[in-house]
Each structure stands twice: as C-alpha cells, then as structure tokens.
N, C-alpha and C positions, 0 to 999 in steps of 0.2 A: 503494500498499499503506499504511495506518496501522502510523505507526511504534509506538501502544501496542499493537497486538497481536502476541501472541506468536508463533511461529513449529507448523507442528503439530510439531514436534519436539520444539519447546523444550518444550512444554506438556503433551506424553507423556512427558516429562522429571522433570521438575513433580511432575507424577502419581507414576507409579513408585519418584521419591526416596519419598514419603510412603509405601506401602505396605510391608510387613512379610511372611515367612513366617513363618505360623501354625505351630503350634507341635504336636509330631506324637502320633498316637492308633494305639495296637495293633486291628486291626482284622480279622477273618476271611478268607481268602484269598476267598473269591466275594462280601466286598467292596470288593476294593481295586482291582476295574476302575477302571480311568483316572483311576487315583491316582498321586501320586507314592510312591517306596523311598525311605525316609529312613534306612536303616541296609544294608549293603552282603548282599547272598544269600551264599552259601559252604556248596557242597553238602558230608555229611558222607557221602557215597557216591558210585564210580564209578556213570556212568550210560551205556550199560549196566552193571547190576551182573556179570553174568556174562558169556560168550561164549552168544551162541543164534544160531539160525536169522534168517536174513533172507527166508525163502523157505521155501510147502509142498515138502516135496520130499526127497531122503534126502543123509543125512550120509555121506563116504567117504574116500577121503583121493586124495586127487588125484590121484597118482600111479599109485594106476591105474586108472583112465579117460583120461589119454592118449593125446588120439589118438583116440580114440572116435569116431563116428560112425554116420547113417546108414547109411549100408551097411555099417561095421564094427563092431558093438556091442559091449559088454564087459558080462559077466553078471559079478553079486554076485550072493553069498549075502545075505538075508535075514536078519538077525538080531535086531530088533527096531522095535518103537512108540515114536516119543517123542513125544506130544502135552505142547500148553505148559502151565505150570504144575507141571509134574512134573518130576523129578529124575534125572537119567539115569544107570541103572544097571548101565550094559554098555559094553564097552568093543569098539572095533575092530582086526580084525588084518588080514591085508592079505586084498582079494578079498572084504571085508564090505564090505555097507549095516545104515544102519538108518533107517527112513521117519521123517522132524522134519518138526515142528507149524514154522511161521511163530512165532517168539517162545521157540519150545522150546528146555532145553539144551542144546551142542553133545556129543555124547559122548567119553569118554576116547579118544585114538588118530583122532579124524575133525579132519581137520584143512580140508575141503571141502563144501560143497553144492549137491547137483546139483538143480533144478527138476524136479518132477515132469512136468512136461512135457517132457523131454529123457529119460523113463523109458519104458519099457513098461506100465507102469503103467495101469489104462483107469478116470483122474481125474476124467470127464467123468460115472460113474456116480455113483449116491445113495448106492447100498451097496457100500465100497472092502477089500475081508478084505487080512490081511497079507498078500504073497505070498510065497514060499515064496524066491524070487531076479528077482531084474531085471534087466531088458537097457536099460545106460546106453546114449545116442545120442546123445551130445555131451561135452567136454571141460570142465573146470572150471580155473583156478588154483588155486595152495593157497593159503587165506582167500576163497577168494570164497564170497557167500551169509551170511558171517559177520560178526555187528557184534560185535565185540571191545571186552571189559572196559575202560572208561574212554574209547574212542573221542566219545563227546558230549561228557562230563563228569568230570574228575581228582577224584580225593574232593578234599578241600579247597582248591578252586578257586573264585574267584570267577565268582559265574554272572551277576549282574546285581551293578551299583556303585550309591550312594545316587546321590537323581536321577533314578534311569531312571523313567518310562512304564508302567503297565504294562496290557497290553495285553493281546484274547485268550489269545497263543503264552507270553505273561510269566507267564502264567497260569498255562498249563501245566508252564512247566517246574520255577516252585516245585511246583507241585504234584508234576513228576515228585522233587523231588531229597526230599521230605520233610514240606515247610513247609505248615499249615494257617492260623497266625499272622502276618501282620509287620507293622511299624513303617510307618507314609506321613503325609505331612500330609494334615491336618484339611480337611474339605470346608469350602470358604470360605461363610458366610450371608451372604444381599448383599439389604438389603429395598429396596422398589420400591413410588416415591410419583407418583401422578401428581397433578399440582395442574389445577385450574382452574373455575370456578362455572360453562363452561362444558359440561363434562365430565357424561354419562349412562351405564350401565352400556350391555353391548350388550343386554342383553334387554329395553329401555327401547324402546318408539318415540320417536321424532325428533318432535322438538316446533321451534319457531321460535328461532332463537338456539342453541341442541342440537347438541354430536358427542357420537358415542357413546366409549367410548375405548376406540384402538386402542394407547395405547404400552402400558399397565401388560401384559396380554396377549404383546405384542409381545416387550420387553427380559423380560418372566421364562420365554420359549421359547428369546432370546438368551444366559440366568443358567445355562439348564439346560446350555444345550450347550456352556457352557463349564466345565462340572462344578462346577458351585454348585448351591447349595439359595437358592432364590429366598422372598424372607420378607414378603408383600404386605402394603403397605399403605393402602392403598385407595387413597383420592382425596380429596385438601385443596380449601378453599375456597380463595377468591381473601384471606384473610384472614391478618395474625398470627396468630392463638391458636393456631389450625386447624392449618396449616404448623408453627409450636413442636409443637405436641401431638401430632402425626402423628411426627414426631423423633423425640418422647421415645417415643410409644411403641416406636419400632425400640431403642432401648438398652434398654428392658426385655423386648426378643426377639433379643438375644444377638448382633448382628448386625457383623461385619467389614466390611461396608462399603455404605453410603446410596446411592441412586441415584435421583434424581428427573426428572420431565419436567417443563419451561415453568418460568415463573416467575424468570428469570435473564436476563433482557434489558431492555430500557430499559422495557416498557410501566408506566403509571402504576401497576398492579394486579401488575405481578410483585414479589414481597414472599419469595422465596427466600432473597436476597439480605440481605438487612436480616435475618431470620432467623440464621441462618448468622452477621453480624456481631454479633450479642447473644449464641449460644450456639456462639460460632467463633470464627473466621478464614475469609478466603476467599481464595485464594491466585492466583487470578486466574481473570478470567469473560470474558474474552474469546479467539475463539482468529482466527487468517488462514484461515480455511479454510471451503470452499463442500461442500455443506454443514455447517451448525453453527457458527457464528459467533456466537453466545450458549453456552455453554458455562463451567461455571462448576465449579472444584474448591477443592477446602478439606477443613473438617474441624468437626467438630459436637459437643459435647462429646467430643473425641476419638476420634470412629470418623472414618476417611476419607467425603469426602463430593463427590460424582459430580453437578452440576447439566446435567441434557442440556434440550437445545432442545425445543419443546414442537409444531415440527413430526412428524411418525411418519419423515420416511425420515431430516430431522437428528436424529433421534432413535438411530433406526437406525444410519447410515452412524456420527456419533460415540461409539454403542456402541462398534461395532468396531474404530474410532482409538485410547478409551483405557480403559472401560471391560475387556472383555474383558481386553486386555493385563495391570493390574489383577489382572483376581480371577485368572488366571493363574500371577503371580509371588505372590500368595501364596496358591494352591497349589503350588506348590513346582517349578512348570516354568521351563524356561530357556529352550525357544522360545518368545515369546508374539506374534510377527509369523503373520500367514497368510500362506502359500506365494503369491509372488506368479509372472508370467508376462513376456517380455517377446510383445508381439503389434503386428502393423499396421493403423492404423487403418485403413479402408475410405471413411472420408466427412471432411470438414472440419470441424472442433473449436473451436465458439470460445468463450472462458473469460473471467474476469472482472479475472483477474488473482492471483486469488486460491490457495492449493493444494486443485486442489477433486478430487474422486469421485464419479464418471460413473457409473450403469447404462449396465452393460455386458452385453453378452452374447459372450462367448470360446468360437473354433469355432476346431478342430485341422486340417485341409485344406495341402497340397500341401506337404510335411515341415514346415508350422510352423503358429504362432497366428496368428488376426487376430479382428478385433474390432472391432464396432458398438454403439451408445449401442440400447440397447434402447427406448428412449419419449421422451415429458416425463421434462424433468429437475427440477421444478419439485418442491418439500421439500415438496408434499401428497401429491405424485402416486406412491401407491401399488400401480399393479398395475407402473410399469416398474423397481419392486426386485424385486417377481414374476418378471418376465421375467429379469430378470440373474441369471448365475452366476458376475460379479465388478465389482471398480470399476475404471473406468479414470482414473486416478494422473493429471490434466495440472497439471506442478511453478509454485509461485507465478510471481508475474514472466511466465510463459506467457501470453498473449492470441489464439494459432493453432499449434493442430497441424492441417499439413495431409494429407491422404489419401497413405496412400505411409509414414507416418511411424511410426518402431517406438515405443511407450511402455508402461511400465509397468501391468500388471493385478496387484490385490490379488482373490485367487481371493476366494470367499466360500462358493461350492459346488463339486462338482468333477463334474457329470455325464458325462454319457455321450459328449457332446457336445464335451468338450473333449481326448476322447482320440484 
C-alpha cells in the first residue's frame, strides 16, 4: 500500500467536510417529490376530520345486531341514505339503520357499521333502491368499521419532521392536511465536464484514435438519479486554456458542484490538476481504491470540485463513492450511502490490496444472499457494469477472498433477483 494514498473513508470525509447544505426555497407540493423538508409539517386539523364509515353498508347500533347470523337475522327499519360528501341529517333510534357509503359521515345515534355484504340488500345489482327494511346477518362490535376523528392525525401534531425526504406517500399526507406549498432544500446544480482530445460525440463516426464520450451521459444520468440538476459543460480539450474556460463557464451557470472526468492522473496531457492549482486548490488527488485511484478533490474559485478518472467504470464507481454522497448532503439528506448486504461469494476473488469495488450480481437464494462477479473487471469494460446490481467490496489489505466467505456488497440496484 502506498502510504501517500488516502483511504476511501479518509477521502470521503474530506469531500463531505467541504460540502454545505444548500439554502431553502418554497415550492408547490407537486414539485416537492424527492426533496428534503426544511420545516416541520404540523396539521391544523384532525385527520379524519369527522367520524365516517370505512365500508359501504348500514349505520347501526351495535347492540341491535348482537347475535345476528345467517340463520337468525335481525330486521331493522331503514330511515335514510347517507352518500359520501353529504352531512347526515338523521338520528338513529333502537331498531333503525341508515344506508351509508364509504367515507360518509356517521349519523347521530349510530356506533357501528354493518358491511352491505352482511345484509339482505341485493348489493350486486346495478340499481339499488333504498329498502324499507333490511335483514342483518352478522354482528359487529361498537366502533366497528368506523374511522374516528383524529384517528390518523391529531390537530396540532407534527406529521413530518424537518429533514424528512418526501416520497409519494408524504406528498399525499401533506395534501390531506391542507398544505399546498412547503419549504425544502434547493435542488443542487452539478456541472459535468469531460476532458480529452480523443473524445467525440456519440453521433459522430469513429475514427482512428477517437472514442465516443460516454462519461458525460453516464454522469448526467447519475446526477439526475441523485435528485440533482445536471449542467453539461461539454468536452474540454487537453489544454490549460480550454479546461480553464470550461470551468469558468460553470461559474456563470450558478452550479454548486463541478465534476470532471479524466485529466487528473500523471499523464503529460493531464492538465486539470494544473488548472485547479491556478484557480483554486487541490485537497487530494489520489485514493487507495480500485477502480478509481486517480481522483482529485478541491475547489475552483470557491466551488467544490471532484475530478473523476477517465475510464468509464472508474468514473461511475468513483461517482457512487464520492459524488453521490456529496450531492445528497448538499440537498439535505441524512442517509448518504447506498444500502449494503452481506453475501456469500461463489468463487475465489483475488485483489491487489487496494480497497476494491468489483462489479457483481447479488441474488437471494436458500434464505440468504449470494454473489458472483458479473464479468471482466477491467476499468474500461462497461458491459460487466450493465450486468451488475452491486459492487462487491474487498477491504484494503485483502488479496484473497475464498469461495464461501461472506463479503459486503454495496447495492446500486434492487432488481427482482435480489428479493
């Protein structure tokens, strides 16, 4: 192990130490999906607001139908019909029932609802006139099939705390308590810059010495999947002036983080580090990691900067370990890491002693997780990353993991094969 190299954890801590939470903004509820709430959501109402039926059926007094069964039905006089969205204007006395729809308010005097399936009403018919009386063929306890006021949320209670990530279900509950606009963390704007004289666009025909730029589309997709806005800076050629011009352009577009690929190794044309030295500072530029040893972190004119390796797999893996946590922290998330599982390896795995992240396929079988490598592990081999749903972690200093040993796998996807 090269003592000059930072460990992955040391490098990650340096990156995160330089990342600050973005300020708040108010957005409409429908624009808040995936965002982080910045102020507690407190309900001004009970939820439900009033006692209502959880079933289509008949509002009754529970004691009137005690002991009712298919063989010994109880007859009740029907005194009204209560659709959802109306106010119940009737009051039940002993021996009476009122037909009621799901969500309709409970009438005064009722303390339970009998599902329509337990009555003599021909409820499968398309036309259902209100009967004068019904036979009840089942009993119900007091409170049965009733949603009581405040059963879900009490007025004045905190429904969601600050720092909560808003999923579809949170959008629903915030809407239910009457919120249409909320305060959330701003969405990070992340610049993407590919560097290299060899790069051409995906639409261009290949020529000797040229390769198509796959890093920018990949990183753009990773940025978006992390909940941020990707700002494409294009491709910079291997010259100090072009890289500097592209980075200056990022500042004009109000970005919060700059990510570049290539140009941070030790090649004669790797100029990104020189531009950082001139316009900012470099915190570190190598990590004890495979793939992804050449990785630079610093700032350019006050904006945090991550220089990822140029090889596509190295760039994508480095993004997962460093850029994604930085973006999530910036956006207010507290959980910054991918989920991990313990899995049993099915083959001997050799490593070079660096902390390694190997493309792997995790499956759930025989009551536990098992893992295989997904193919060739060269940092240029993209197809084995396509096949992978996880990154098998080989700890630093480990050179052999034997078949049957348990390892930790960082999950980058959760396909059906995992469950």
